[in-house]
LOBA-170866 format. One line per 5 residues: number of its first residue (from 1); for each residue x negated, y, z of C-alpha. Coordinates in steps of 0.5 Angstrom, whole numbers, m for minus. Each point is the difference from the previous one (the first is absolute). Layout:
N
NUM) X/Y/Z ~ ...
***
This chain:
401
1) m246/m200/30 ~ m6/m1/5 ~ m4/m6/m2 ~ 0/m3/7 ~ 8/1/0
6) 0/m3/m7 ~ m3/m6/2 ~ 5/m2/6 ~ 6/2/m4 ~ 2/m7/0
11) 0/m1/7 ~ 3/7/1 ~ 6/m3/m4 ~ 0/m6/4 ~ 0/4/7
16) 5/4/m3 ~ 5/m5/m2 ~ m1/m4/7 ~ 2/7/3 ~ 7/0/m4
21) 3/m5/5 ~ 2/5/5 ~ 3/5/m5 ~ 3/m5/m4 ~ 4/m3/6
26) 2/7/2 ~ 2/3/m6 ~ 2/m5/m5 ~ 7/m2/4 ~ 2/8/2
31) 4/0/m6 ~ 4/m6/2 ~ 0/2/8 ~ 8/2/m1 ~ 2/m7/m4
36) m4/m4/5 ~ 3/3/6 ~ 7/m1/m3 ~ m2/m8/m2 ~ m2/m1/7
41) 6/4/3 ~ m4/5/4 ~ 0/7/1 ~ m6/5/m4 ~ m3/1/7
46) m1/m8/1 ~ m3/0/m7 ~ m5/5/2 ~ m2/m5/5 ~ m3/m4/m6
51) m5/5/m1 ~ m1/2/7 ~ m2/m8/2 ~ m4/0/m6 ~ m4/6/2
56) m1/m2/7 ~ m2/m7/m1 ~ m5/3/m6 ~ m3/4/5 ~ m1/m5/6
61) m3/m5/m5 ~ m5/6/m3 ~ m3/m1/7 ~ m2/m7/m2 ~ m2/0/m7
66) m6/4/0 ~ m3/m3/7 ~ 2/m7/m3 ~ m4/2/m6 ~ m6/2/4
71) 0/m7/3 ~ 2/m5/m6 ~ m2/4/m6 ~ 4/5/m5 ~ 2/m5/m5
76) 4/m6/5 ~ 4/6/3 ~ 3/2/m7 ~ 1/m7/m3 ~ 4/m2/6
81) 4/7/1 ~ 2/0/m8 ~ 3/m7/0 ~ 4/1/7 ~ 3/7/m3
86) 2/m4/m6 ~ 4/m5/4 ~ 3/5/4 ~ 2/4/m6 ~ 4/m7/m2
91) 3/0/7 ~ 3/7/m1 ~ 3/m2/m6 ~ 3/m6/3 ~ 3/4/6
96) 7/0/1 ~ 0/4/7 ~ m3/6/2 ~ m4/m4/6 ~ m3/m4/m6
101) m2/6/m4 ~ m3/3/6 ~ m4/m6/2 ~ m3/m1/m7 ~ m1/8/m1
106) m4/m1/6 ~ m4/m5/m3 ~ m1/4/m6 ~ m3/5/5 ~ m5/m4/3
111) m3/m2/m6 ~ 1/7/m4 ~ m5/4/3 ~ m6/m5/m1 ~ m2/2/m7
116) m1/8/2 ~ m3/m1/6 ~ m5/m6/m2 ~ m1/4/m7 ~ m3/6/4
121) m5/m4/4 ~ m2/m3/m7 ~ m1/7/m3 ~ m5/1/6 ~ m3/m7/0
126) m2/2/m7 ~ m2/7/m1 ~ m2/6/4 ~ 1/8/0 ~ 3/3/m6
131) 0/m7/m4 ~ 5/m2/5 ~ 4/6/0 ~ 0/m1/m8 ~ 3/m7/1
136) 5/2/5 ~ 2/5/m4 ~ 1/m4/m6 ~ 4/m5/4 ~ 4/5/3
141) 2/2/m8 ~ 1/m7/m2 ~ 4/m2/6 ~ 4/7/0 ~ 4/m3/m6
146) 4/m5/4 ~ 4/5/4 ~ 2/3/m7 ~ 1/m7/m3 ~ 4/m3/5
151) 6/3/1 ~ 1/0/m7 ~ m1/m7/m1 ~ 4/m1/6 ~ 6/4/m3
156) m1/m4/m7 ~ 0/m7/4 ~ 6/2/4 ~ 4/2/m6 ~ m2/m5/m4
161) 0/m6/4 ~ 3/2/7 ~ m4/1/7 ~ m3/m7/1 ~ m4/1/m6
166) m4/6/3 ~ m3/m5/5 ~ m1/m6/m5 ~ m4/6/m4 ~ m4/1/7
171) m1/m7/1 ~ m3/m1/m7 ~ m5/6/1 ~ m2/m3/6 ~ m2/m6/m3
176) m3/3/m6 ~ m5/4/5 ~ m2/m6/3 ~ m2/m3/m6 ~ m4/6/m2
181) m3/0/7 ~ m2/m7/m1 ~ m4/0/m6 ~ m2/8/0 ~ m1/2/7
186) m7/0/3 ~ m2/m1/7 ~ m4/6/2 ~ 0/m1/8 ~ m6/m5/1
191) 0/m5/6 ~ m6/3/3 ~ 4/7/1 ~ 7/m4/2 ~ 2/2/7
196) 3/m6/5 ~ 8/m1/m1 ~ 1/0/8 ~ 6/4/3 ~ m4/3/5
201) m6/2/m5 ~ 6/3/m4 ~ 3/4/5 ~ m7/3/2 ~ m1/2/m7
206) 7/3/0 ~ m2/4/6 ~ m7/2/m3 ~ 4/3/m6 ~ 6/2/3
211) m3/4/6 ~ m4/5/m4 ~ 3/7/m1 ~ m3/1/m7 ~ 4/m6/m2
216) 6/2/3 ~ 0/7/m3 ~ m1/m3/m7 ~ 5/m5/1 ~ 5/5/2
221) m1/5/m5 ~ 0/m5/m6 ~ 6/m3/3 ~ 4/6/0 ~ m2/2/m6
226) 3/m6/m3 ~ 6/0/4 ~ 2/7/m4 ~ 0/m4/m6 ~ 3/m6/2
231) 6/3/4 ~ 3/1/m7 ~ m1/m8/m2 ~ 5/m3/5 ~ 4/7/m1
236) 0/m2/m8 ~ 7/m3/m1 ~ 3/6/4 ~ m4/5/m3 ~ 0/m2/m7
241) 7/m3/m1 ~ 4/5/5 ~ m4/6/0 ~ m2/0/m7 ~ 5/m4/m3
246) m4/m5/m4 ~ 1/m8/m1 ~ m3/m6/3 ~ m4/m1/m7 ~ m3/8/1
251) m4/m1/6 ~ m6/2/m5 ~ 2/7/0 ~ m3/0/7 ~ m5/m5/1
256) m3/2/m7 ~ m2/7/2 ~ m3/m2/7 ~ m4/m6/m3 ~ m3/4/m6
261) m2/5/6 ~ m3/m6/4 ~ m4/m2/m6 ~ m2/7/m2 ~ m3/1/7
266) m3/m6/0 ~ m4/2/m7 ~ m2/6/3 ~ m2/m3/6 ~ m5/m5/m4
271) m2/6/m4 ~ m2/4/6 ~ m4/m6/3 ~ m7/2/1 ~ 1/7/m2
276) 4/3/5 ~ m1/m2/8 ~ 5/m4/2 ~ 3/5/5 ~ 1/5/m5
281) 4/m5/m4 ~ 4/m1/5 ~ 1/7/1 ~ 2/1/m7 ~ 5/m6/1
286) 3/4/6 ~ 1/6/m4 ~ 4/m3/m6 ~ 4/m4/5 ~ 2/7/4
291) 2/3/m7 ~ 4/m6/m2 ~ 4/0/7 ~ 1/8/0 ~ 2/m1/m7
296) 5/m5/2 ~ 3/3/6 ~ 1/7/m3 ~ 3/m3/m6 ~ 5/m4/4
301) 1/7/5 ~ 2/4/m7 ~ 3/m5/m4 ~ 8/m1/1 ~ m1/m7/m2
306) m6/m5/m2 ~ m1/m1/m7 ~ m4/m4/m5 ~ m6/1/m1 ~ m2/5/5
311) 2/m4/6 ~ m5/m5/m1 ~ m6/4/m3 ~ m2/2/7 ~ m1/m8/1
316) m5/0/m6 ~ m4/5/3 ~ 0/m2/7 ~ m2/m7/m2 ~ m6/3/m4
321) m2/3/6 ~ 1/m6/4 ~ m4/m4/m5 ~ m6/5/0 ~ m1/m1/7
326) 2/m7/2 ~ m6/m4/m3 ~ m5/5/4 ~ 4/m1/6 ~ 0/m7/0
331) m7/m1/m2 ~ m2/4/6 ~ 4/m4/5 ~ m3/m7/m2 ~ m7/3/m1
336) 0/2/8 ~ 0/m8/1 ~ m5/m3/m5 ~ 1/m7/3 ~ 7/0/1
341) 3/3/m6 ~ 5/m5/m1 ~ 3/1/7 ~ m1/8/m1 ~ 4/m1/m6
346) 6/m4/3 ~ 0/4/6 ~ 1/7/m4 ~ 5/m4/m5 ~ 4/m2/6
351) 1/7/3 ~ 2/2/m7 ~ 5/m5/m1 ~ 3/1/7 ~ 1/7/m2
356) 3/m2/m6 ~ 5/m5/4 ~ 2/6/4 ~ 1/4/m6 ~ 4/m5/m3
361) 4/m2/6 ~ 1/6/4 ~ m2/7/m3 ~ 2/m1/m8 ~ 8/m2/2
366) 0/6/5 ~ m3/5/m6 ~ 3/m3/m7 ~ 6/4/1 ~ m2/6/m4
371) m6/1/m4 ~ m2/6/4 ~ m1/m4/6 ~ m4/m5/m4 ~ m5/6/m2
376) 0/3/7 ~ m2/m7/3 ~ m5/m1/m5 ~ m3/7/2 ~ 0/m2/7
381) m4/m7/m2 ~ m5/4/m4 ~ m1/5/6 ~ m1/m6/5 ~ m5/m3/m5
386) m4/6/m1 ~ m1/1/8 ~ m3/m7/1 ~ m5/1/m6 ~ m2/7/3
391) m1/m3/7 ~ m4/m5/m3 ~ m4/5/m4 ~ m1/4/7 ~ m3/m7/3
396) m5/m1/m6 ~ m2/7/1 ~ m1/0/7 ~ m4/m6/0 ~ m5/2/m6
401) m2/6/5
***
């Protein structure tokens, strides 16, 4: 392990843990969605709103986490959001109607993205260049364990104690992260570098960041890359239980390989940092993603029925390529605005999560009817991501002439 990365390993663990609130809020309750719907007397499509509402509020608040942290510091934002997340989770556990559940899921969403957005800004506050990419990759490796663990934990809790226990567990995670941050999270954004917290000023910052074409192209690229994989997350109950005939406690069969790919890709990205140019790292990531998406599409075209393990192995390869490319793209996004890293991180997170909301609420229900349509949609998302990335490369090339 590189010396500078080793010295920041403790910070990487904490930032990765803070980033787990998002995936835990999404993935832990997936195995119990059907049972929650039956308990609240609502249809599966209505239950899907519990995911969509969370993602929408998550996306909207992502516009503010970074900007608020630019104004008041990183540490206060993390402390307030982890505590509120814990309280919102208790509200979900006590909900006895869909309306109450959606209300507290929205509050979870408002808080769930703070650790991810502020964590990226903390990395760039402390480190530059290859060191920043190594730490970003390390955080990604640790953080990526949560999507594999969350549905397994959710399935076990649901089977042992019922669906309410899943939200109690989320509340305990929020409280634990609050305490960890209270005692171990340093303030990295000092008062001399802070921006005024004024609506007019914030809107001007968002306009400054959002109108830059290079930012738009890179944000679209990383959002579509991620959507190619995220498509399978809201589709997981149908994909695994109906198409692959697995049970509520067997979600690890999909999330395990996919998350292993994320970890391996992040490891490779960290290894290449400082040795390979960022644009070449991203290109290698796309090569791997296209091989995976092509394999997925070809398998589902030729196989009479989807079966384990061939139906999920392409996901592992896809997430490997996605995770090779993502740290470099994310750093490029924030490096365009050195004094507004939190704002840039927020805006990028907002657009990516809005894309995920559209995928969860609209696109996934349209294509989860067959593994082939899921595979075809993955390829479409990847092609769009690649087109936007090539648009960014053309602008950079033209500007350097």
